[in-house]
Structure formats: C-alpha cells, structure tokens
C-alpha positions in Angstrom: -0.5 0.0 0.0 1.3 3.1 -0.9 1.2 6.0 1.0 -1.1 7.8 -0.7 -4.0 4.7 -0.3 -3.2 5.4 3.0 -4.0 9.1 3.2 -7.5 7.8 1.8 -7.6 5.5 4.0 -7.4 7.7 6.9 -9.3 10.5 5.3 -12.6 7.9 4.3 -12.1 6.0 8.5 -11.9 9.8 9.7 -15.6 10.6 8.1 -16.6 7.2 9.1 -15.7 7.5 12.7 -17.7 10.6 12.7 -20.2 9.0 11.5 -20.0 5.7 13.5 -18.2 6.4 16.6 -19.0 3.4 18.6 -18.0 0.9 15.7 -15.1 -0.8 17.0 -13.7 -1.9 12.9 -14.1 1.6 11.7 -11.8 3.0 15.1 -9.2 0.2 14.6 -9.5 0.5 10.9 -8.9 4.1 11.3 -5.8 3.2 14.2 -4.4 1.4 11.6 -4.5 4.4 8.7 -3.0 6.5 11.6 -0.4 4.0 11.8 0.7 4.0 8.6 0.5 7.7 8.2 2.9 8.8 11.2 0.4 9.7 13.6 1.3 7.4 16.0 0.2 8.4 19.2 -3.5 9.1 17.8 -3.6 5.8 16.7 -2.7 4.1 19.3 -5.8 6.3 21.0 -7.9 4.9 18.4 -7.3 1.2 18.8 -7.2 1.7 23.1 -11.2 2.9 22.0 -11.9 0.2 19.5 -10.6 -2.5 22.4 -13.6 -0.8 25.1 -16.0 -0.6 22.3 -15.1 -4.6 21.2 -15.2 -5.4 25.2 -11.1 -6.2 24.6 -11.5 -7.9 21.5 -7.8 -10.0 21.7 -6.7 -9.4 18.2 -7.2 -6.1 19.1 -5.6 -6.0 22.5 -2.3 -7.6 20.8 -2.6 -5.0 18.2 -2.1 -2.2 20.6 0.2 -4.4 22.3 2.6 -4.3 19.5 1.8 -0.6 19.3 2.6 0.1 22.9 5.9 -1.9 21.5 7.0 -0.3 18.5 6.4 3.2 20.8 8.6 1.6 23.2 5.9 1.5 26.5 6.9 -2.0 26.9 5.1 -2.0 30.7 1.6 -1.5 28.9 2.9 -3.9 25.9 3.9 -6.6 28.2 0.5 -5.8 30.2 -1.6 -6.6 27.5 0.5 -9.4 25.7 -0.3 -11.0 29.7 -4.0 -10.3 30.2 -4.1 -11.9 26.2 -2.2 -15.0 27.6 -4.1 -15.3 30.8 -7.2 -15.3 29.0 -6.7 -19.0 28.4 -7.4 -17.9 24.4 -4.9 -20.0 22.1 -3.8 -16.7 19.9 -0.1 -17.4 18.4 0.0 -13.4 18.2 -0.1 -13.0 21.9 2.7 -15.3 22.3 4.3 -13.5 19.6 3.6 -10.3 21.3 5.3 -11.4 24.7 8.1 -13.0 23.1 8.8 -9.8 21.9 9.1 -7.9 24.6 11.1 -10.8 26.4 13.9 -10.6 23.3 13.3 -6.5 23.9 14.2 -6.8 27.6 17.1 -9.8 26.7 15.6 -12.4 27.8 16.1 -15.2 25.5 15.7 -18.3 27.4 12.0 -17.0 27.7 11.2 -15.3 24.0 11.9 -18.5 22.4 9.9 -20.6 24.9 6.6 -18.2 24.1 7.8 -18.1 20.1 7.9 -22.0 20.2 4.5 -21.5 22.0 3.4 -19.6 19.3 4.5 -21.9 16.4 2.5 -24.8 18.7 -0.4 -22.8 17.6 0.3 -21.7 14.2 3.1 -23.4 12.5 3.5 -21.4 9.8 4.3 -18.2 11.2 7.2 -16.9 9.5 7.6 -13.4 11.3 8.0 -16.1 14.6 10.6 -18.4 12.5 12.3 -15.3 12.2 12.7 -14.1 15.7 13.4 -17.0 17.0 16.7 -17.1 13.8 17.2 -13.6 15.8 17.6 -15.4 19.3 19.6 -18.2 18.2 21.9 -15.7 16.2 22.4 -13.8 19.2 23.3 -16.8 21.9 25.9 -17.4 19.2 24.1 -20.5 18.2 24.8 -20.3 14.3 23.5 -24.2 13.0 20.5 -23.8 15.0 19.7 -20.3 13.2 20.4 -22.7 9.9 17.8 -25.2 10.9 15.3 -22.6 11.6 15.3 -20.8 8.3 16.1 -23.8 6.3 12.7 -25.2 7.8 10.8 -21.6 6.9 12.4 -21.9 3.7 10.2 -24.7 2.2 7.2 -22.9 2.6 8.5 -20.5 0.0 8.5 -20.9 -4.1 12.6 -20.4 -5.0 13.6 -17.5 -5.6 10.4 -15.7 -3.5 12.4 -15.8 -0.6 12.1 -13.0 1.6 15.8 -10.4 2.5 14.9 -10.5 5.8 16.0 -14.6 6.2 18.4 -14.5 3.5 20.2 -11.7 5.5 19.8 -14.2 8.7 21.4 -17.4 6.6 23.9 -15.1 5.7 25.2 -14.0 9.1 24.7 -17.5 10.7 27.4 -18.9 7.8 29.3 -15.5 8.1 29.4 -17.6 11.9 30.5 -21.0 10.7 33.3 -19.3 9.0 31.3 -20.5 4.9 32.4 -17.1 3.6 31.2 -17.9 0.6 27.5 -18.6 1.2 27.9 -16.2 3.0 28.3 -13.5 0.8 26.0 -15.3 -1.6 23.6 -14.8 0.8 24.0 -11.2 1.7 24.1 -10.4 -1.7 20.8 -12.0 -2.5 19.5 -10.0 0.4 20.6 -6.7 -0.7 19.1 -7.0 -4.0 15.6 -7.5 -2.3 16.2 -4.5 -1.0 17.4 -4.9 2.5 20.0 -2.3 3.4 21.8 -3.0 6.5 25.2 -2.0 8.3 25.5 -5.7 9.3 
C-alpha cells in the first residue's frame, strides 16, 4: 500500500468515525491508517477505543500491545500481552508479542519459549520463525539459526524467499566460517532491498 492509499484510507475512516463512533471495526481501521501515516499517538488512542468498544477483543488487544511495543512502552505492551495469554485464548500473536517484549529485554530463553508456543499454535508463522533465528544468533548458535530458517524456506518458491531470511542465513554462514555461502546470501538479501550496516 503506498502513502497515497493510506492517506485516502485515513480520510475515509475519519469520516466513518464521525458517522459511527461506536463501531470498533471503524475505530481499529482508522487507527491502522493513522499508524501507517506516522500519527502514532492518535493511532494508539483510536486503537484503545476499539479495544474498549469491543469488550477486549483479543486480536485488537494484541494489536494495541504491538503499537505500545513499537513506541517503546514495554510495560503497557507486556500488560496487554499477559492479559490475552492469561485469558486462556490460544492466540499465537499474543505469544509472539510477549516473546518480542522478552527479546527486547534480552530475556532470550523466555522469548524462545513464547515463540515456540506461538509456533505450536500456528506452525507456519514467518515473523516468529525469523524472531527465533534472531534469538539463536544472539545466543551464538548459528547452526540453530540455519536449521530454523531451512525449515521455513520450504514454504517459499525458489527465488521468493524474504530478504530478511537471506540476511540471517548469511550472518549464520559467516559465524560458521562459510564465507562464500555468507556472501551469496547477503548479496541476495541486498538485491531484494535489504540495507543493513551488518
């Protein structure tokens, strides 16, 4: 979605909120449009309203938690993640959110436990598989990085692997001293638009 589309979406949902202020779906869509346009504070307020109107719909609670995490409010993000996990709802995204918070706090073993719980609920979850690889890399376990990503690679047609996956594979090969494979994977990641100082 380009910036113009998000601007049009924001305008449309702003009008919709005026007409239907008590509709949680309208509030959540408006929040997403605001978020994509960079109006993060307003986006959080509208997502809070969506959560309130929905009576705490778990998917909206998790999305609000993701917004808090992205703005650096870890305590609030954690509170929301814990509330969904404690509700007993088997929501992979709630475990992913809690794992992301724990990874940010460098609680790597706890983060891995959450990520594996998310994968038990939703086995094909590329963002979580990538997060697992990132944690293994931080723990200096490059072989585990590769095995995690090789399991994930099978779900993509050849030549369509995400740039981030190629990046982590390249770093893992580098850590293992397999320079040619590292260079090949990092070059492919760069071709697909990934720019990184690493």
